[in-house]
Structures are given as C-alpha cells and as structure tokens.
N, C-alpha and C positions, 0 to 999 in steps of 0.2 A: 313896118318891121325890120325890112334892111336898115332903111336911113336912119329909123332911131336909135339901133344898136351901134351904127358907124358914131352916130351924134355922139351917143352916151361915153360911149369909148374912148370916143376924142377928150369930151370934156375931163372924164374921171382919167386922165393922163396920167396927172401929176399925183395921184393917190396910186396910181397903179405903180409907177416907180419910186414911190416912197413906202411900198410896199415891198417893193423889188430890193432895197438897200436895207430894210429891215431884215430880209432873210441872207441878205450877203453878210452882212454885219454881224452875225452868228456864225462862226467857221464851223464847217461841218464835215473836216477829214475821215474818211472810209476808216483807218485805222486807230482813230481817237475817240473810245467810247462815252470818255466824261463828255468830249466836244458834241458828238452826238446825240447825245440825249437832252444835253440843254438845248440844242437845236430844236429838235424836234419837238420839246414840251414848250417852245416859244410858237412855232410851227402850229401846234395846237390850238393855243392860245389865241394865235391871230385867224386861225379859219372859224372859229367859235367868232370874234370879233366881225368879222365879215359875213359870215353866212347864219351864224346860229347857232344852236345846240343839235347835233347831227342825230337823226332815227338811229342808228345801231353805230358801235362804237367798239372797235379794238384793237389792242396795243400788243402785238406779239412779239416775243423775247426772241433779240437778235442774238444772246448769248455774247460773244467777244464783239460783236459785230453790230451795225447798228439797227434796233427796232422797227418795226414793221406798224404803221399807223393806217386802220382802214376808217375809213368813216363813213357814212351812206345822208344822202339828203334828200328827202322826197320829192317825187316831181309831180306834175298833173294830171300826167297819161299814164300809162302800159310801159313797161321797158325796164332795163338800166344799163348806163352809159359807164363804163370802166374809165377814168382816167386814171392812166399809170405814170408816174410821176418816180426818183428819187433824189435825193435834197444832202445825198453823201457830196462831196466833191475830191479831186486830184490834189487840192491844196492844203499845207498843213499849217496848225495854228498857229498864228504870227505873220503869215504872209497877207494878212490884211494892214498891218502896221506898215510896210514898205512898201504898198499897193496898194490905197484905198479906193473908196468907189469915189468915182471920177468922174463926171460929166463934160464933155467936152463938143459942143454942138450937139449933133445929130449922131453922139454915139456916145456911151458907157462903157467904161472899162472896169473892170471889179473880177475878183477869183470866184470862180462859180456862176457869175452872172448868166452867160449864156449857157453853160452846159450843169444846171437845168436850172437856179432858181427863177428866171422869170418865166419859164415855161409854167414852173408851179403856180406863180402868179396868176399868168392867163388864165389858168384852167377855172380858177377860183374866182375870177372877175368875169368869165364868160358867164359861170352860173348865177353869178349876182345881180349881172345886166338881167339875163332871164328871168329872172324872178320880179325884178324890180319894175321891167316892162312888162308884165302878167303875159309872157309868150309859154305857150304850150309845151311841156319837153317832160323826159323819161326822169327817171331818180337818177341819179349821178353819185355815184360812187367812187372816192379819193384810196388810193391805195401805194403809201408814200413807204418807199425803203432807204436803209442807210447802207448798203451795200454792194449797189448795183455797178459803181467804177470798180468793185474787185472780186464781180463774177456771181453775186447775187447768192449764194450759197445760201443764207441761210430765208431770205426771201423767197426764195424759186418756188418752194409749193405754195406760199399764199398767193403769189402771183399767177399759178396755175389753178389754182382752185376760184380767184375769183373769177376769172374768165372765162371760166367753165359756166360760171352765175350770169353772166353778165350777155345783155343786146348784141354789146360790141366794145372793143377796149379800144382808146385811143391813150397813144402814148406823145406824151409833150415834150420828146427831147427836139431839141433847136432843130431848124428847120436847114435845108440844104439849099442857101441864097435864096430863099423863100420856098421852097420845094419840099414837099410831102417824101418820106422815107417810106418807098412802097419794097425795096429789097434789100437785103444786108447779106452780109458772108457770115458763115458759121467760123466759130473759134477752137482752135484746139491749143494748148497752154502745155506743156511737157517737160519735163527737166532730166537729163543727164546723166548718170554718175558715173564716172570708171576709176574703178581701185587696182592702182598697180602694186608695185612693191619699190622701195626708195631704197638707195643704196648710194655711196659718194662716186658722183660723174666722175675725178678723177682717179680714185685708187682703185674703186672696184664695180665699173660699169657694166658688167656684163653679168653682175649679183642683180641689177633692176630690173623691172618692165614699167618702163614711164606711162603714166597715164597719159601725160599730154601728148605724147604720140600717137598715143591708140586714140585718143580723142581728135586728133586732127587727122586721123584714119576714118573715121567717123563720123564724121562733121560735113562733107564730099557727101559720101551713102546718104547720108539724110536731108541735105538739098536737092540730093538728084530725084528725091519723090516730089519734088514740086511741077505743079503743071498748069502753069498759065495760061495754056490755051482751055483749062477747063475752070478757069479762075483758082486754080489751087496755086496758093501761094505759103513758102516756107523759109523764115527768118530766126537765124539766130541770132538770138540780141545779147546776150549776157557769156562771157566765157571767164570761169577760173581755174588756177591750178596752180601746184608746184609750193614748194616752203624756199626754193631758194636757186642760184644760178648752178651753184655746184652738186645739186641734188637732184636723182635721177626720180620726178615727180611719184609719190607715191601716190594722188590724187586731182582728178578734172570735173570739171563740172561746165553745163552748159544750159540754159535756158532755151526753150523753142517756142517758138509763135505761128501757128499753122491757121489759115484760112483757107475757107472752103465754101462755094456757090454749090455744089452738087451732093449732097449727102451720098451720093455710093462712093462719094472719095474718104469718110470717114473707115471703113473697112481697108481699104487698099492702104492708107496710109499706115492702120494696125499692120496689117502683114508686114508690109517695109520696114515695120519700127520689131518686128519680132525676128526678120532676118539679118540683123544687125549682128556684127561680129568682127573681132580682129584678127592678125595674125598669130598673137603672142597670146598661148594659152592660159598662161599666169595672170590676165587680165580677167577682170569682173567687170560686166558693163550692168548698169542697175538704172531702168525707165520706169519713171514716176510721172504722175499727173493723169490727165485725160481732156476728153470735148468738154468743154466750162459752156459752150451755146453750140443749138443746130444750125443751118442757115435759116434766114426768112425770106422765101421765095413765097410770090403769090399765091393763095388757095381763093378759089371762085368767091365764098364769100368776104374774102378779105378785095378783090376785085369790084365788088358790088359796092364795098363802103368806100374806096377809094372815088367811085361815081359819084357816091352821095356829097362827100368831099369836096369835089371840082365845082359838083349844083350849086350847094351851099356859097364855094369863094364868086361862081358868077352872079349869085343874089347880089354882092356887094363890087360888080365890075372889078374883077379881080380872075386872072387865069391861073389855075393853080397844077401845077407840072409835079410829076412821077420820079424820080431818080432812087437808084443803086450806088448803097456805099459799103466801104471796106470792114468799116467798123460794127461792133454788136451794140445790144440794146436789150432789153427787158422784152422788147417786140417781138426777140426770136423766140423765145420761148410758147407765149401765145400762138405765133403762127404754126409752129410745131404741133400743136394739138390740134390744127387746121380748124381755128376759130377766125375769127372777123376781128381785123387789127389794124390799123393806120398809125404810121408813125412819123416824127419830125415834124409831131404839129405846132412846138412851141414856139419861141425867139426865133426873130432872123437876126445873123450878127456873125461873126467869127473867130477863128482864133482858141477854139475849146483847147485846153491842156497846152495853151502856153502863154506868154507873158503881156500876145496882141488878144487875148480874151475880151469881147466885145460884143454886147448888142446896140442894135439901131433902134430907138425908141419911136421913130414915128411911123415903122411898121408895126409895133403893137395893136391901134384902133382895129387895125384890119385884121391882123392876127386873131383879136380874139374875139371879134365882130363873126368873121367865118367859123371859130368856134363852137361859137353860141348857137350859131344859122344850122351847123350840121350834128349836135349835140339835140336841138327841138326835132329837127328833119328824123331823125334816128328815132324816133316815138314810132314810126313808118316801116321802119326796118325786117 
C-alpha cells in the first residue's frame, strides 16, 4: 500500500500543483464576501470534479463573513475523519496581479499557497488516491470555512459540532518544517479605549484630561501582566489617539494581543484588566474584546492520534515530529472540547502571511501519502 501511494502521489504531482494554482488564482481575502463566495463556489465545483458528488452537503451562511462548506464522502469502513480547512487568506484582492503564482525550481510562491490552499489540495488528493487504489478507509468529511484568519466567529459552532461527530479531526494547516503541530497557544484580542477631556494645550491645559497621558499610564500596567515563564505574552500592537499637537487628547485607543499556554491564565489576566485605573478621575476607561481561542494542549486522545500519525509516516520511511507554536488555528476549538485533533498536516514551506510565503512541491507526495495512510489507519482508532 505504502509504495503505491507514494508512487501515485509522485505521478499526480503536476495535477496537484495545477489544482493549487486554480485555488490560488481565486483570491479569497477574509473581509471580501463577494470574493469568498466566488472562491468557495469554484472550490465546490473542483471537489465534485476530483471526488464526485458527496453523500452529504451543507453550506452554512457566514453572514458578512465567508460561508462554511460541509461535505462528506463515504468510506469503505466505519468511522468518519474530519478534515478541517480554511479557504480564506490574509491577502486582499489584487495581490495576485503584482505577485503571481510563480514556480522557481523546487519552490512555488503565491498569496495563500502555504496558508492554506495547498493543504486543501493535499486533503482532496489523499482521499482520491485511497479510492483509486481501493484502500480501506473511513468516511471523510471536509469542513471548509472562510473566516479562520479573522477569528472563526461565524464558523466556530459548525467546527465544534462537526468534531463531536467525528472519529478524529485532522487540520490541514501548513506544517512547521515538516513537523505536525501538537500544541498551540490560546489567543486574546482586546481593545482599550480611553476617554478624556479635550482642551487647548497652551491656553487652558489644566481644563483637559489627556487620554494619551492616561493610556501611557495603562500600557505598562497591561504589559506587566505578561508571564513568559508560563507561556503568557502580551503585545500592544496598535496605538492611536488625539487630534492635534496643541490639543489635550480627548480619546486614545490601543489594540492588545495576548497569547497563553495555560488556561488558568485567562482568569488571572481578566482580573488584572478589571483593576486597571488612572490617577485622573475625569478619565473613563473602556475595555472590549475577549478570548478568541483557548490554548491547544495535548489531551490523551490527541496524543494517541499523534502516535497513529507517526506510524503512518514511518510506513513511508519518514520521521514525523511534533512541535509547539505560538499561532492559533481552528484546532484550538477542537482540543478545548477534549476531542482528538492533530494540526499542521498540510503543506511544507515557509513565510505565511509574508511576501516570502512559499511551498516546497517535492514534499507534497510524501505529505499526501502520509495523510492518506493516516486516514486509512483511523478506521481502527
């Protein structure tokens, strides 16, 4: 089985890369509903071309965000493996015109190629090869969402429902240098608005209460809540305020990114935020936002799933390692429900969210064959 899978994956690599190009050339930025709808329509047509008509199909309305496509293809054994993918990218429409799909030796660069359109392609080809080679496998359910890069607000309930119905969930986000992602940090996204009192900085400075001066007091208090030894980091990434050099600022805002590994850090941070205060009583402080994703820490079922993945890789003469990353994904939601999940099973490459984003096509046959073997082996999970 293993020899045939790798050989077929290598043979089909030109078609795999043609499919990647097709998906990349439908730009699907998270905040462009029209582009997302068009891209998802083409993905669904492509799925049908490659895999036929699914036995179950739902398209969930994402409102202003991308819709969620949920399709299932029947297996030849019991169980269902959920392949979790997102089709949205961080790149706005028009990026492709200045940064086209480019092949340079064993490197393909294009917006969204790594994160995560090649992962979607790998998932489809893994199932296609299992079927072509008549290899026993459970049913495969694809859940494709269009708002992962902006928090999966609309798609989260569909992800949580699907993973509770699955034998296991495999997330086809890019690997980390070929390694699977077994641990991810949780994410908090908070916005701080400080409301002061405007006045003329020269004629009547004491009549004002500067929101900028106040937020300068608050930021050190916020960042002091970080605890790197516990895996907790805090970054104030955007700061705005005031209307002019000679105006005591009436308003200032900042955007805060918090990463945690230990779930117990959430209530500690929340308590610290509730204690935020400034000396000037005329200042009003307003905190909004919240915890977007819980941390992904291995549970016993996920550890068992990772052992299955390592065994699948070994069948192809590959060694699969696990790694911990600071970024988040939809795998965080699955893990928080204590369901078996493994992430980072997609493309090999580097540079996500940057102009250096690229994939290494020679790695695709091995990734596809390992994924296919893992899916097949999960009939006994």
